[in-house]
MARMARTOR-45419 format. One record per atom (N, C-alpha, C): residue number from 0; residue in three letters; atom name; x, y, z. Coordinates in steps of 0.001 Angstrom, whole numbers. Atoms other than C-alpha are relative to their C-alpha. Example, Ala and Ser with C-alpha at 12.3 -4.5 7.8 and 13.67 -1.06 7.14 Angstrom:
2
[0 ala N [890 -1190 0]]
[0 ala CA [12300 -4500 7800]]
[0 ala C [900 1200 0]]
[1 ser N [-820 -1190 -60]]
[1 ser CA [13670 -1060 7140]]
[1 ser C [-770 1090 730]]
***
This chain:
260
[0 unk N [318 1594 729]]
[0 unk CA [77073 117239 110487]]
[0 unk C [-1024 -383 557]]
[1 unk N [1499 306 -235]]
[1 unk CA [73505 115823 110689]]
[1 unk C [301 -1057 617]]
[2 unk N [330 1111 -1245]]
[2 unk CA [72929 113805 114034]]
[2 unk C [-880 -761 2]]
[3 unk N [1279 644 -487]]
[3 unk CA [69637 112565 113188]]
[3 unk C [-227 -1567 -434]]
[4 unk N [71 1835 -129]]
[4 unk CA [70535 108986 112462]]
[4 unk C [1492 -385 477]]
[5 unk N [-1501 670 -647]]
[5 unk CA [73930 108998 114149]]
[5 unk C [462 554 797]]
[6 unk N [-1039 -295 -637]]
[6 unk CA [75427 110206 116879]]
[6 unk C [1319 -273 295]]
[7 unk N [-1121 -112 -578]]
[7 unk CA [78387 111441 118752]]
[7 unk C [834 636 833]]
[8 unk N [93 -344 -1326]]
[8 unk CA [79773 111970 121942]]
[8 unk C [1467 -475 305]]
[9 unk N [-1353 -104 -457]]
[9 unk CA [83242 113091 123111]]
[9 unk C [-91 -283 1205]]
[10 unk N [-568 530 -1597]]
[10 unk CA [84619 111532 126697]]
[10 unk C [833 -486 360]]
[11 unk N [-1037 1245 -621]]
[11 unk CA [87555 110599 128030]]
[11 unk C [1205 -44 -891]]
[12 unk N [-1076 176 1246]]
[12 unk CA [89681 111251 124867]]
[12 unk C [-867 -718 -1115]]
[13 unk N [949 976 304]]
[13 unk CA [87024 108755 123432]]
[13 unk C [-757 594 -1237]]
[14 unk N [1474 -526 1110]]
[14 unk CA [84454 110092 119941]]
[14 unk C [-162 -1085 -103]]
[15 unk N [539 1396 83]]
[15 unk CA [82180 107165 120380]]
[15 unk C [-1428 839 -1050]]
[16 unk N [1123 -97 722]]
[16 unk CA [79958 107349 116977]]
[16 unk C [-685 -1742 -324]]
[17 unk N [1133 1608 111]]
[17 unk CA [76801 105331 116723]]
[17 unk C [-1055 133 -1306]]
[18 unk N [1081 135 1239]]
[18 unk CA [74684 104615 113406]]
[18 unk C [-1413 -104 922]]
[19 unk N [871 -138 -1243]]
[19 unk CA [71343 105335 114923]]
[19 unk C [-896 63 -948]]
[20 unk N [1025 218 344]]
[20 unk CA [68960 104396 112685]]
[20 unk C [-1022 -1640 -300]]
[21 unk N [152 1096 -377]]
[21 unk CA [67465 101230 113842]]
[21 unk C [-1024 -835 -1041]]
[22 unk N [641 536 895]]
[22 unk CA [64698 100949 111367]]
[22 unk C [-129 -626 -1234]]
[23 unk N [-601 702 1690]]
[23 unk CA [66510 100132 108010]]
[23 unk C [1009 -847 578]]
[24 unk N [-1067 1074 -662]]
[24 unk CA [68845 98190 110594]]
[24 unk C [1581 699 -288]]
[25 unk N [-1207 -619 265]]
[25 unk CA [71585 101165 109970]]
[25 unk C [287 195 -1511]]
[26 unk N [-312 111 1674]]
[26 unk CA [71394 100799 106012]]
[26 unk C [286 1178 -310]]
[27 unk N [-858 -461 264]]
[27 unk CA [73704 102832 104506]]
[27 unk C [-202 1073 -1064]]
[28 unk N [262 -867 525]]
[28 unk CA [72155 105472 103047]]
[28 unk C [1074 1557 -616]]
[29 unk N [-929 -1221 877]]
[29 unk CA [73888 108810 101055]]
[29 unk C [268 975 1365]]
[30 unk N [147 -1105 -1377]]
[30 unk CA [72802 111107 104181]]
[30 unk C [864 -1078 1405]]
[31 unk N [-1115 860 -880]]
[31 unk CA [74153 108480 106773]]
[31 unk C [1151 163 -143]]
[32 unk N [-1966 173 509]]
[32 unk CA [77593 107523 105005]]
[32 unk C [310 1460 17]]
[33 unk N [-1016 -1056 80]]
[33 unk CA [78177 111195 104596]]
[33 unk C [-130 734 1494]]
[34 unk N [42 -117 -1613]]
[34 unk CA [77468 112133 108727]]
[34 unk C [1121 -745 212]]
[35 unk N [-779 649 -198]]
[35 unk CA [79374 109252 109135]]
[35 unk C [1733 351 -259]]
[36 unk N [-1117 -963 467]]
[36 unk CA [82281 110848 107239]]
[36 unk C [76 723 474]]
[37 unk N [-456 -1216 -388]]
[37 unk CA [82152 114006 108728]]
[37 unk C [-32 -399 1681]]
[38 unk N [-359 314 -1536]]
[38 unk CA [82112 112433 112257]]
[38 unk C [1454 -558 217]]
[39 unk N [-1325 690 -62]]
[39 unk CA [85155 110390 111559]]
[39 unk C [998 840 1]]
[40 unk N [-673 -1240 135]]
[40 unk CA [86678 113328 110496]]
[40 unk C [167 939 1148]]
[41 unk N [293 -1090 -1212]]
[41 unk CA [85621 115314 113717]]
[41 unk C [728 -695 756]]
[42 unk N [-890 890 -931]]
[42 unk CA [87039 112440 115868]]
[42 unk C [1291 556 -254]]
[43 unk N [-1881 -492 24]]
[43 unk CA [90401 113042 113862]]
[43 unk C [162 1277 891]]
[44 unk N [-522 -1147 -666]]
[44 unk CA [90569 116175 115074]]
[44 unk C [135 431 1736]]
[45 unk N [543 -242 -1707]]
[45 unk CA [89079 115948 118816]]
[45 unk C [472 -1007 946]]
[46 unk N [-852 1403 -1015]]
[46 unk CA [89983 112813 119924]]
[46 unk C [950 -596 -184]]
[47 unk N [-1340 955 280]]
[47 unk CA [92588 110214 120700]]
[47 unk C [-149 -994 -224]]
[48 unk N [871 1904 281]]
[48 unk CA [90290 107024 119867]]
[48 unk C [-1131 184 -279]]
[49 unk N [1410 -289 743]]
[49 unk CA [87529 106518 117904]]
[49 unk C [-763 -1591 227]]
[50 unk N [1100 1260 -199]]
[50 unk CA [84335 104070 118879]]
[50 unk C [-924 155 -805]]
[51 unk N [1298 -196 855]]
[51 unk CA [82401 103254 116085]]
[51 unk C [-1007 -1227 227]]
[52 unk N [828 1109 -640]]
[52 unk CA [79336 101239 116974]]
[52 unk C [-1657 232 -335]]
[53 unk N [1215 -232 738]]
[53 unk CA [75623 101281 116309]]
[53 unk C [-1122 313 1503]]
[54 unk N [1541 219 -400]]
[54 unk CA [71552 101516 117946]]
[54 unk C [-552 -1113 -752]]
[55 unk N [1094 1278 307]]
[55 unk CA [69629 98481 117900]]
[55 unk C [333 -825 -438]]
[56 unk N [-149 1313 176]]
[56 unk CA [69759 95000 116403]]
[56 unk C [1014 -94 -1068]]
[57 unk N [-804 941 1183]]
[57 unk CA [72167 95123 113792]]
[57 unk C [1311 1358 -187]]
[58 unk N [-1292 -997 214]]
[58 unk CA [75680 97282 113028]]
[58 unk C [-1148 622 -1235]]
[59 unk N [322 -697 1551]]
[59 unk CA [74806 98014 109522]]
[59 unk C [-801 -1080 -744]]
[60 unk N [501 976 1284]]
[60 unk CA [72598 96296 106567]]
[60 unk C [556 -96 -1325]]
[61 unk N [-1083 -347 1494]]
[61 unk CA [75053 97384 103846]]
[61 unk C [-1051 1406 -758]]
[62 unk N [358 -1320 1178]]
[62 unk CA [73842 100063 100987]]
[62 unk C [-1529 -31 261]]
[63 unk N [1311 -147 -211]]
[63 unk CA [70154 101305 101640]]
[63 unk C [-281 -197 -1690]]
[64 unk N [516 -60 1154]]
[64 unk CA [68975 100379 98278]]
[64 unk C [-1127 250 -503]]
[65 unk N [1415 -443 176]]
[65 unk CA [65663 102038 98548]]
[65 unk C [-217 1744 389]]
[66 unk N [-506 -1071 -93]]
[66 unk CA [67066 105732 98753]]
[66 unk C [-160 920 -1238]]
[67 unk N [261 -825 1233]]
[67 unk CA [66592 106558 95239]]
[67 unk C [1599 517 -113]]
[68 unk N [-1200 -590 685]]
[68 unk CA [70487 106934 94547]]
[68 unk C [571 -581 -1585]]
[69 unk N [45 692 1254]]
[69 unk CA [69814 104798 91417]]
[69 unk C [-1150 -87 -1024]]
[70 unk N [732 534 558]]
[70 unk CA [67891 104470 88773]]
[70 unk C [-349 -1413 -777]]
[71 unk N [-12 1058 759]]
[71 unk CA [66495 100965 87925]]
[71 unk C [65 -198 -1889]]
[72 unk N [544 -263 941]]
[72 unk CA [65166 101944 84586]]
[72 unk C [1106 205 -1306]]
[73 unk N [-1296 -563 984]]
[73 unk CA [68324 103774 83310]]
[73 unk C [1175 -1176 -444]]
[74 unk N [-695 840 -89]]
[74 unk CA [70483 101332 81436]]
[74 unk C [1445 130 151]]
[75 unk N [-1397 -812 -440]]
[75 unk CA [73435 103747 81889]]
[75 unk C [503 -30 1141]]
[76 unk N [-297 -538 -1464]]
[76 unk CA [73263 103934 85731]]
[76 unk C [1221 -535 584]]
[77 unk N [-1249 364 -743]]
[77 unk CA [76228 103606 87536]]
[77 unk C [302 217 1374]]
[78 unk N [156 66 -1307]]
[78 unk CA [75794 102320 91007]]
[78 unk C [1525 -71 467]]
[79 unk N [-1246 -239 -446]]
[79 unk CA [79470 102271 91548]]
[79 unk C [516 1332 599]]
[80 unk N [-790 -1242 -347]]
[80 unk CA [79655 106062 91635]]
[80 unk C [-97 528 1199]]
[81 unk N [-203 -173 -1097]]
[81 unk CA [78666 106387 95134]]
[81 unk C [1128 -451 884]]
[82 unk N [-1055 399 -931]]
[82 unk CA [81306 104688 96099]]
[82 unk C [1411 722 -192]]
[83 unk N [-956 -1133 61]]
[83 unk CA [84029 107411 95020]]
[83 unk C [-453 1097 1215]]
[84 unk N [242 -1452 -823]]
[84 unk CA [82105 110111 96845]]
[84 unk C [-403 -447 1283]]
[85 unk N [705 144 -2052]]
[85 unk CA [80811 108317 100324]]
[85 unk C [835 -1107 732]]
[86 unk N [-537 1012 -573]]
[86 unk CA [82112 104791 100828]]
[86 unk C [1265 72 -61]]
[87 unk N [-1318 -66 -144]]
[87 unk CA [85219 104835 99639]]
[87 unk C [772 1025 949]]
[88 unk N [-662 -1307 -1088]]
[88 unk CA [86454 108307 101748]]
[88 unk C [-50 -773 1034]]
[89 unk N [111 490 -1354]]
[89 unk CA [84828 106473 104840]]
[89 unk C [985 -1234 416]]
[90 unk N [-1178 802 -123]]
[90 unk CA [87330 103465 104219]]
[90 unk C [1055 422 175]]
[91 unk N [-1475 -363 -479]]
[91 unk CA [90162 105498 103916]]
[91 unk C [339 861 1421]]
[92 unk N [-400 -466 -529]]
[92 unk CA [89595 107844 106225]]
[92 unk C [532 -608 1632]]
[93 unk N [-456 894 -926]]
[93 unk CA [89502 105094 109023]]
[93 unk C [971 -543 -218]]
[94 unk N [-1106 673 475]]
[94 unk CA [92398 103402 107664]]
[94 unk C [1097 1224 319]]
[95 unk N [-1196 -1232 -238]]
[95 unk CA [94557 106818 107576]]
[95 unk C [22 972 1154]]
[96 unk N [285 -377 -1333]]
[96 unk CA [93041 107835 110818]]
[96 unk C [1658 -9 636]]
[97 unk N [-936 139 -633]]
[97 unk CA [96170 108663 112985]]
[97 unk C [-263 -508 1727]]
[98 unk N [518 710 -1647]]
[98 unk CA [93502 107569 115914]]
[98 unk C [-188 -1170 -365]]
[99 unk N [178 1334 468]]
[99 unk CA [92988 104224 116291]]
[99 unk C [-1571 -410 100]]
[100 unk N [1102 215 39]]
[100 unk CA [89590 103077 115692]]
[100 unk C [-574 -1375 306]]
[101 unk N [668 895 -11]]
[101 unk CA [87750 100446 117344]]
[101 unk C [-1595 53 -358]]
[102 unk N [1077 304 423]]
[102 unk CA [84465 98831 115898]]
[102 unk C [-654 -1287 892]]
[103 unk N [1367 892 -890]]
[103 unk CA [81195 97356 117760]]
[103 unk C [-249 -836 -427]]
[104 unk N [1111 713 364]]
[104 unk CA [79255 94559 116263]]
[104 unk C [-1126 -167 588]]
[105 unk N [518 331 -844]]
[105 unk CA [76434 93714 117424]]
[105 unk C [-1413 -296 -1165]]
[106 unk N [705 296 1087]]
[106 unk CA [73956 91614 114555]]
[106 unk C [755 444 -1137]]
[107 unk N [-26 -19 2195]]
[107 unk CA [74307 92081 110541]]
[107 unk C [914 736 391]]
[108 unk N [-854 -530 254]]
[108 unk CA [77518 93426 109657]]
[108 unk C [8 -340 -1564]]
[109 unk N [-312 823 1578]]
[109 unk CA [76756 93074 105690]]
[109 unk C [415 1253 -877]]
[110 unk N [-21 -635 1005]]
[110 unk CA [77157 94220 102474]]
[110 unk C [1618 1209 298]]
[111 unk N [-1047 -1047 -445]]
[111 unk CA [79505 97627 102770]]
[111 unk C [50 511 1806]]
[112 unk N [-193 -451 -1419]]
[112 unk CA [78611 97696 106528]]
[112 unk C [843 -877 441]]
[113 unk N [-1197 763 -579]]
[113 unk CA [80778 94588 106697]]
[113 unk C [1360 460 -225]]
[114 unk N [-1000 -458 199]]
[114 unk CA [83422 96589 105215]]
[114 unk C [225 761 701]]
[115 unk N [-98 -904 -1147]]
[115 unk CA [83106 99425 107477]]
[115 unk C [812 -618 1158]]
[116 unk N [-190 465 -1037]]
[116 unk CA [83156 97297 110398]]
[116 unk C [1886 -798 194]]
[117 unk N [-1818 741 -466]]
[117 unk CA [86657 95139 109513]]
[117 unk C [881 980 -645]]
[118 unk N [-839 -997 414]]
[118 unk CA [88157 98189 108326]]
[118 unk C [717 329 1208]]
[119 unk N [-372 -38 -1143]]
[119 unk CA [88560 98895 112120]]
[119 unk C [1276 -317 256]]
[120 unk N [-919 506 -613]]
[120 unk CA [91825 98781 113688]]
[120 unk C [315 -1585 1322]]
[121 unk N [404 1668 -1382]]
[121 unk CA [90088 96473 116739]]
[121 unk C [-1035 -257 60]]
[122 unk N [904 162 479]]
[122 unk CA [87207 94598 115801]]
[122 unk C [-377 -870 1280]]
[123 unk N [903 806 -1143]]
[123 unk CA [85045 93699 118926]]
[123 unk C [-1396 -402 -612]]
[124 unk N [843 134 346]]
[124 unk CA [81881 91442 117983]]
[124 unk C [-1170 -598 1226]]
[125 unk N [1025 668 -1318]]
[125 unk CA [78494 90374 120503]]
[125 unk C [163 -1121 -632]]
[126 unk N [535 1576 440]]
[126 unk CA [77705 86735 120092]]
[126 unk C [-1310 431 -637]]
[127 unk N [828 -45 1113]]
[127 unk CA [74662 87909 118092]]
[127 unk C [568 242 -1513]]
[128 unk N [-337 -709 1194]]
[128 unk CA [76891 89401 115488]]
[128 unk C [699 -796 -1189]]
[129 unk N [-396 737 469]]
[129 unk CA [77846 88318 112486]]
[129 unk C [146 294 -1220]]
[130 unk N [-439 -814 1296]]
[130 unk CA [79461 89291 108941]]
[130 unk C [-498 -777 -1435]]
[131 unk N [1071 569 1566]]
[131 unk CA [77754 88932 105292]]
[131 unk C [593 637 -1346]]
[132 unk N [-208 -882 1597]]
[132 unk CA [78994 89507 101892]]
[132 unk C [-1055 1 -381]]
[133 unk N [1173 228 731]]
[133 unk CA [75904 90115 100654]]
[133 unk C [-815 531 -1216]]
[134 unk N [288 -487 672]]
[134 unk CA [76573 91629 97751]]
[134 unk C [-556 -1015 -1314]]
[135 unk N [853 1084 1424]]
[135 unk CA [75592 88281 94985]]
[135 unk C [-791 -218 645]]
[136 unk N [804 -100 144]]
[136 unk CA [72936 88581 96723]]
[136 unk C [-781 659 -907]]
[137 unk N [853 -1186 1371]]
[137 unk CA [71437 91421 94585]]
[137 unk C [611 -35 -1057]]
[138 unk N [-739 173 1560]]
[138 unk CA [73785 90404 91504]]
[138 unk C [1148 1820 137]]
[139 unk N [-625 -823 67]]
[139 unk CA [76430 93203 92549]]
[139 unk C [1456 -821 923]]
[140 unk N [-1186 328 -423]]
[140 unk CA [80151 92554 93463]]
[140 unk C [564 826 1337]]
[141 unk N [-392 -237 -1528]]
[141 unk CA [82137 93170 96901]]
[141 unk C [352 1965 -755]]
[142 unk N [-132 -1402 162]]
[142 unk CA [82364 97481 97321]]
[142 unk C [1108 -151 1674]]
[143 unk N [-333 -672 -1007]]
[143 unk CA [83933 99461 100222]]
[143 unk C [1252 -842 719]]
[144 unk N [-1192 737 -116]]
[144 unk CA [87288 97441 100401]]
[144 unk C [-284 -1239 169]]
[145 unk N [419 1749 -531]]
[145 unk CA [85797 93780 101247]]
[145 unk C [710 -823 -729]]
[146 unk N [-923 1197 714]]
[146 unk CA [88043 91668 98627]]
[146 unk C [1261 393 840]]
[147 unk N [-850 -544 -968]]
[147 unk CA [90824 93573 100266]]
[147 unk C [487 -258 1470]]
[148 unk N [-320 -84 -917]]
[148 unk CA [90445 93295 103428]]
[148 unk C [-388 -1203 668]]
[149 unk N [190 1756 -248]]
[149 unk CA [89078 89834 103559]]
[149 unk C [1334 -1075 -170]]
[150 unk N [-1352 1069 187]]
[150 unk CA [91819 88093 101732]]
[150 unk C [1116 313 536]]
[151 unk N [-1389 -316 -1052]]
[151 unk CA [94724 90044 104000]]
[151 unk C [-299 -625 1371]]
[152 unk N [419 12 -1549]]
[152 unk CA [92450 89271 106967]]
[152 unk C [-170 -1631 69]]
[153 unk N [-162 1333 -349]]
[153 unk CA [91861 85393 106480]]
[153 unk C [94 -579 -1301]]
[154 unk N [-845 1195 696]]
[154 unk CA [93659 84431 103350]]
[154 unk C [-1350 -98 -1825]]
[155 unk N [916 591 1218]]
[155 unk CA [92218 83921 99480]]
[155 unk C [-1351 -644 -65]]
[156 unk N [989 1361 98]]
[156 unk CA [90243 80503 99840]]
[156 unk C [-1321 443 1189]]
[157 unk N [1386 -447 -1213]]
[157 unk CA [88176 81943 103094]]
[157 unk C [-777 1042 -1053]]
[158 unk N [1131 -1139 417]]
[158 unk CA [87342 85405 101325]]
[158 unk C [-712 -294 -1148]]
[159 unk N [504 348 1165]]
[159 unk CA [86423 83715 97887]]
[159 unk C [-1482 -1171 769]]
[160 unk N [686 662 -517]]
[160 unk CA [84185 81457 99957]]
[160 unk C [-1025 1185 603]]
[161 unk N [971 -1525 -598]]
[161 unk CA [82400 84726 102039]]
[161 unk C [-459 671 -1287]]
[162 unk N [1028 -814 959]]
[162 unk CA [82076 86471 98775]]
[162 unk C [-748 -880 -883]]
[163 unk N [321 440 1145]]
[163 unk CA [81118 83860 96314]]
[163 unk C [-1498 -726 587]]
[164 unk N [1451 560 -291]]
[164 unk CA [78267 82142 98385]]
[164 unk C [-434 742 963]]
[165 unk N [950 -931 -825]]
[165 unk CA [77228 84968 100493]]
[165 unk C [-526 -332 1230]]
[166 unk N [657 309 -1280]]
[166 unk CA [76537 83144 103778]]
[166 unk C [918 707 1184]]
[167 unk N [-304 -713 -1176]]
[167 unk CA [76625 84491 107123]]
[167 unk C [1511 -529 716]]
[168 unk N [-1503 326 -906]]
[168 unk CA [79880 84155 109234]]
[168 unk C [-199 102 1366]]
[169 unk N [518 -419 -835]]
[169 unk CA [78805 84318 112732]]
[169 unk C [1044 598 770]]
[170 unk N [-1096 -720 -699]]
[170 unk CA [81089 86117 115426]]
[170 unk C [1000 -1006 558]]
[171 unk N [-1017 1187 -1229]]
[171 unk CA [82665 82806 117437]]
[171 unk C [823 -366 -1568]]
[172 unk N [-880 771 857]]
[172 unk CA [83505 81505 113337]]
[172 unk C [1140 1222 -155]]
[173 unk N [-683 -1382 786]]
[173 unk CA [84823 85396 112276]]
[173 unk C [1067 -225 1090]]
[174 unk N [-902 234 -1040]]
[174 unk CA [87057 84950 115677]]
[174 unk C [1015 -744 -188]]
[175 unk N [-1215 1533 330]]
[175 unk CA [88624 81246 114919]]
[175 unk C [703 486 -1182]]
[176 unk N [-741 -400 1555]]
[176 unk CA [89333 82721 111199]]
[176 unk C [1198 949 223]]
[177 unk N [-961 -1415 120]]
[177 unk CA [91220 85865 112357]]
[177 unk C [-825 981 -324]]
[178 unk N [907 -1298 812]]
[178 unk CA [88681 88262 110977]]
[178 unk C [-289 962 1025]]
[179 unk N [333 -910 -965]]
[179 unk CA [88036 89976 114298]]
[179 unk C [1288 -379 1289]]
[180 unk N [-950 63 -1056]]
[180 unk CA [89962 90484 117411]]
[180 unk C [-1064 -869 1663]]
[181 unk N [476 25 -1393]]
[181 unk CA [87314 89575 120527]]
[181 unk C [-1514 -295 -170]]
[182 unk N [1314 -15 74]]
[182 unk CA [83908 87877 120817]]
[182 unk C [-612 33 1795]]
[183 unk N [542 109 -1699]]
[183 unk CA [81731 88970 124239]]
[183 unk C [-1182 101 -422]]
[184 unk N [1574 117 178]]
[184 unk CA [77945 88348 124998]]
[184 unk C [-583 1638 -257]]
[185 unk N [679 -946 -469]]
[185 unk CA [75854 90921 124375]]
[185 unk C [-370 1038 780]]
[186 unk N [206 -1045 -786]]
[186 unk CA [75419 92664 127046]]
[186 unk C [971 781 450]]
[187 unk N [-1307 -967 -474]]
[187 unk CA [78748 93744 127774]]
[187 unk C [836 552 -1130]]
[188 unk N [-760 -399 1062]]
[188 unk CA [79718 94856 124192]]
[188 unk C [134 1081 457]]
[189 unk N [-473 -1604 216]]
[189 unk CA [79099 98446 124491]]
[189 unk C [1311 141 1578]]
[190 unk N [-782 -103 -617]]
[190 unk CA [80916 98050 127682]]
[190 unk C [1522 -229 70]]
[191 unk N [-1515 730 700]]
[191 unk CA [84070 95964 126672]]
[191 unk C [761 713 -1364]]
[192 unk N [-294 -544 1000]]
[192 unk CA [84276 98153 123559]]
[192 unk C [358 1702 751]]
[193 unk N [-203 -976 -451]]
[193 unk CA [84184 101331 125681]]
[193 unk C [1411 110 669]]
[194 unk N [-1476 354 -242]]
[194 unk CA [87192 100253 127839]]
[194 unk C [989 180 -866]]
[195 unk N [-1073 208 579]]
[195 unk CA [89303 99079 125216]]
[195 unk C [495 1552 -671]]
[196 unk N [-103 -995 1019]]
[196 unk CA [88530 102422 123144]]
[196 unk C [851 1437 1652]]
[197 unk N [-870 -852 -981]]
[197 unk CA [89688 104336 126621]]
[197 unk C [1124 -356 183]]
[198 unk N [-1412 389 -26]]
[198 unk CA [92714 102386 126843]]
[198 unk C [662 609 -1037]]
[199 unk N [-508 -578 1560]]
[199 unk CA [93849 103437 123378]]
[199 unk C [288 1455 589]]
[200 unk N [3 -1486 -234]]
[200 unk CA [92914 106911 124538]]
[200 unk C [690 705 502]]
[201 unk N [-936 -242 -1381]]
[201 unk CA [95155 106851 127089]]
[201 unk C [1569 -499 -226]]
[202 unk N [-1673 199 932]]
[202 unk CA [98233 105630 124670]]
[202 unk C [521 940 -332]]
[203 unk N [-348 -1219 -253]]
[203 unk CA [100977 107522 123974]]
[203 unk C [-173 317 -1705]]
[204 unk N [611 -263 590]]
[204 unk CA [100944 109039 120740]]
[204 unk C [734 -921 -1534]]
[205 unk N [-263 1094 903]]
[205 unk CA [102957 106093 119064]]
[205 unk C [-801 -1188 -693]]
[206 unk N [895 1012 625]]
[206 unk CA [99743 104266 118776]]
[206 unk C [-246 329 -1497]]
[207 unk N [32 90 1660]]
[207 unk CA [99217 105762 115387]]
[207 unk C [1008 -333 -848]]
[208 unk N [-1387 143 715]]
[208 unk CA [102748 105576 114335]]
[208 unk C [-543 -1880 -208]]
[209 unk N [476 1654 -134]]
[209 unk CA [101783 101383 115229]]
[209 unk C [-1129 -27 -1280]]
[210 unk N [1474 -108 896]]
[210 unk CA [98518 101695 113244]]
[210 unk C [887 31 -1443]]
[211 unk N [-386 -102 1439]]
[211 unk CA [100036 103012 110426]]
[211 unk C [616 -871 -618]]
[212 unk N [-1266 1472 -96]]
[212 unk CA [103156 100226 110311]]
[212 unk C [-852 -890 -737]]
[213 unk N [986 785 354]]
[213 unk CA [100786 97864 110461]]
[213 unk C [-1186 -234 -1159]]
[214 unk N [652 185 1304]]
[214 unk CA [98318 98739 107520]]
[214 unk C [849 -307 -1180]]
[215 unk N [-1064 -224 1470]]
[215 unk CA [101506 99876 105356]]
[215 unk C [408 -2005 -69]]
[216 unk N [-880 751 28]]
[216 unk CA [103046 96271 106084]]
[216 unk C [-705 -1132 -829]]
[217 unk N [1132 1056 962]]
[217 unk CA [99851 94363 104135]]
[217 unk C [596 222 -1332]]
[218 unk N [102 51 1618]]
[218 unk CA [101240 95652 100767]]
[218 unk C [1581 252 117]]
[219 unk N [-747 -42 -146]]
[219 unk CA [104817 96362 101856]]
[219 unk C [1273 -1211 290]]
[220 unk N [-1277 1260 118]]
[220 unk CA [108319 94106 101074]]
[220 unk C [525 491 1415]]
[221 unk N [-556 -31 -689]]
[221 unk CA [110209 93287 103875]]
[221 unk C [1181 1539 398]]
[222 unk N [-1153 -1092 -168]]
[222 unk CA [112829 96041 103023]]
[222 unk C [-503 1105 -137]]
[223 unk N [524 -1150 -361]]
[223 unk CA [110471 98714 102823]]
[223 unk C [-455 -123 1342]]
[224 unk N [397 -136 -1539]]
[224 unk CA [108808 97531 105956]]
[224 unk C [1215 517 1432]]
[225 unk N [-1353 -70 -1149]]
[225 unk CA [112343 97565 107849]]
[225 unk C [17 1876 -326]]
[226 unk N [-560 -1531 273]]
[226 unk CA [112631 101526 106295]]
[226 unk C [-1019 969 737]]
[227 unk N [971 -886 -980]]
[227 unk CA [109278 102469 107524]]
[227 unk C [112 -298 1591]]
[228 unk N [-250 -195 -2072]]
[228 unk CA [110174 101345 111094]]
[228 unk C [638 716 313]]
[229 unk N [-1211 -1390 -682]]
[229 unk CA [113638 103282 111224]]
[229 unk C [-942 1435 79]]
[230 unk N [474 -1335 -69]]
[230 unk CA [111535 106395 110387]]
[230 unk C [-1578 79 762]]
[231 unk N [868 -78 -1712]]
[231 unk CA [108686 105587 112865]]
[231 unk C [778 60 994]]
[232 unk N [-879 289 -1384]]
[232 unk CA [110856 104943 115399]]
[232 unk C [694 1731 540]]
[233 unk N [-777 -1525 238]]
[233 unk CA [112814 108359 114771]]
[233 unk C [-1157 839 581]]
[234 unk N [1058 -910 -58]]
[234 unk CA [109244 110074 114910]]
[234 unk C [-560 -163 1437]]
[235 unk N [14 359 -899]]
[235 unk CA [108383 108118 117807]]
[235 unk C [543 699 1354]]
[236 unk N [-1103 -904 -1491]]
[236 unk CA [111650 109048 120015]]
[236 unk C [-59 1335 286]]
[237 unk N [102 -1551 -28]]
[237 unk CA [111275 112601 119266]]
[237 unk C [-1106 589 849]]
[238 unk N [1414 -316 -1150]]
[238 unk CA [107761 112714 121618]]
[238 unk C [559 -60 1043]]
[239 unk N [300 -352 -1763]]
[239 unk CA [107009 113994 125117]]
[239 unk C [-407 -1190 219]]
[240 unk N [-82 1265 -407]]
[240 unk CA [105962 110314 125280]]
[240 unk C [498 -1058 97]]
[241 unk N [-1335 659 319]]
[241 unk CA [108606 108851 124847]]
[241 unk C [907 66 911]]
[242 unk N [-1454 -100 -1195]]
[242 unk CA [110699 110404 127341]]
[242 unk C [-1052 -329 1041]]
[243 unk N [793 78 -730]]
[243 unk CA [107324 110076 129602]]
[243 unk C [102 -1360 472]]
[244 unk N [262 1450 -469]]
[244 unk CA [107506 106484 129258]]
[244 unk C [1260 -877 498]]
[245 unk N [-1373 415 -470]]
[245 unk CA [111405 106006 129667]]
[245 unk C [-88 68 1447]]
[246 unk N [-353 -377 -1354]]
[246 unk CA [111306 108089 132793]]
[246 unk C [-1036 -988 1152]]
[247 unk N [1084 1168 -801]]
[247 unk CA [108120 106246 133857]]
[247 unk C [694 -1043 871]]
[248 unk N [-1092 1438 -397]]
[248 unk CA [110137 102905 133685]]
[248 unk C [1167 106 802]]
[249 unk N [-1141 343 -1195]]
[249 unk CA [113359 104099 135604]]
[249 unk C [-637 312 924]]
[250 unk N [561 -512 -1511]]
[250 unk CA [111217 105758 138362]]
[250 unk C [-1172 -1349 445]]
[251 unk N [857 1118 -574]]
[251 unk CA [108990 102258 138223]]
[251 unk C [-1462 501 592]]
[252 unk N [1625 -396 325]]
[252 unk CA [105564 103987 137669]]
[252 unk C [-687 -216 -795]]
[253 unk N [426 -315 1179]]
[253 unk CA [102839 104039 135476]]
[253 unk C [34 1466 -710]]
[254 unk N [192 -1434 973]]
[254 unk CA [102897 106439 132534]]
[254 unk C [-607 654 -278]]
[255 unk N [1156 -1084 610]]
[255 unk CA [101023 109404 131954]]
[255 unk C [268 617 -1402]]
[256 unk N [-334 -623 1069]]
[256 unk CA [100678 109761 128429]]
[256 unk C [-729 1132 -433]]
[257 unk N [626 -1114 265]]
[257 unk CA [99395 112614 127021]]
[257 unk C [-434 232 -1656]]
[258 unk N [157 -190 1609]]
[258 unk CA [99515 111990 122997]]
[258 unk C [786 1142 -637]]
[259 unk N [-690 -541 375]]
[259 unk CA [101818 113883 122645]]
[259 unk C [1919 -376 -693]]
***
C-alpha cells in the first residue's frame, strides 16, 4: 500500500486511516483513491473498528481534476470511468465492511469527498466542517453514491437543495438536518473520534450485524427486515460475545468482548 499521501495506524483494535495530501486539500487522485481502498481492506482484516480522517484543513476537496485522468479535448471521454474502478469500490467497501467505520471531518468534505464522509456508519464533524455537493459547479452530476446517501439521510427535498444549488452545508446545519451524528470543537475532533472508534473496537461481534441491518433497512420492506433480523439474531446468539454479555449481566460486571 502506497502511504505517500495516506497514513495507516493500527492500535487498540482501531485502524486509523488519514488522508494526507494537504497541498491539494486531500483531493482524490487515482493514486490516493487506490491507497484508500487498500487501507480500508487492510483495516477489515486487521482491526475491529476503522477511523477515517485527514491531515490538514480539509477532509477532502473531492476528485482531483488536475491529475490527467481524462482528456478535455476528447469528445468521447468518459469521466465516469474511474467511478467503477476506484470511487465506487471505496463506497462499497465502507458499507459492506463488518467493521464499524467512523468518519471525522474538518473543513471541506466536497464532491466525492462528501460522499466518502457520509458513507461512514458514524459521522463526526468539527465546527469548521462543511459538506458540499460541488458537482454542479464543474458541470457534473453527483457520484460516490451521493444521491442515495443524501436522499435517505435527509430526504429528497433537502438532498435536491444540496445537489442542485451546490451550497455549503455547515456542520451545525448538517447536524440539525440529521446528516451527521455529532459536532465538536476543532481541537477536540481527533480525541472524540478516536474515543468513539475505540468504544466500537471493544464492542461485541454483533456490531457488524447491527451495521448490516441498518444499511439493509434503507431498501427493504418490513417483511424482509424482520426476516433479516431473525437471521442476524441467530448468528449473534451463537457468538462467544453473546455468552460473555449474558454472563457479565448475570454477574453484574462489565462485559469483556473479544469480537468473536
